[in-house]
Each structure stands twice: as structure tokens, then as C-alpha cells.
C-alpha positions, 0 to 999 in steps of 0.5 A: 500500499503506498502512503504517498510520494516524498513531495507529498509527505514532505509538504504534510510535515512541513519540511523544507526540501520540496525539490529533491531528485527522489520527490516522486518516489513512492513510500510504501511503509513507515518504519521506526526500527531499521530491523523491520525496515522494508525497500522504499520506506520513510525512516523516522529516527526516534530518540529513546533508549537508543537514538535512532539517528544512529541508524540513518546510514543502516536505514538507507543501506536497507532501502530507505527511500527517505529519512524524517527528522528534526524535531526534539519532541517525539509527540510532534512526530506522531502528530505530523504522521496522523495528519499524513493519514488524513 
């Protein structure tokens, strides 16, 4: 099931880059855990017991099409993803 294109997701979460070369690629899933990541995923690194930012390169190597991060508050990330589903 497609979630949307990179450009659509970037717009919903009010990110900066609308012109990436991958903006028309389709995101098929979202993952917070690189162990469960599949091809064409959006990887969202969260801070918890470990820092998901330490796994960004691994996510890319496993096939993540995009990585989303930038806010300190995990709850704001969850709110943005809920908005994406509307």
C-alpha cells in the first residue's frame, strides 16, 4: 500500500526540501526500527533507549527512500504522521 510520494510527505510535515531528486518516489511504509525496515520506506529515527539517528546510514543501505527527523519532541512527530493519514 502506498502512503504517498516523498513530496507529499514533505509537504504534510512542513519540511524544507520540496525539490529533492526523489520527490516523486513512492513511500510504501514507515519504520522507526531499521530491523523491520523494508524497501521504499520512510525511516523516522526516534530518541529513546537508543538514538535512532545512529542508524540512518543503515536505514539507507536497507532501502529507505527518505529519512525524516528534525524535531526534539517525539509527540510532534506522531502528530505529523497522524496528519499524513488524513
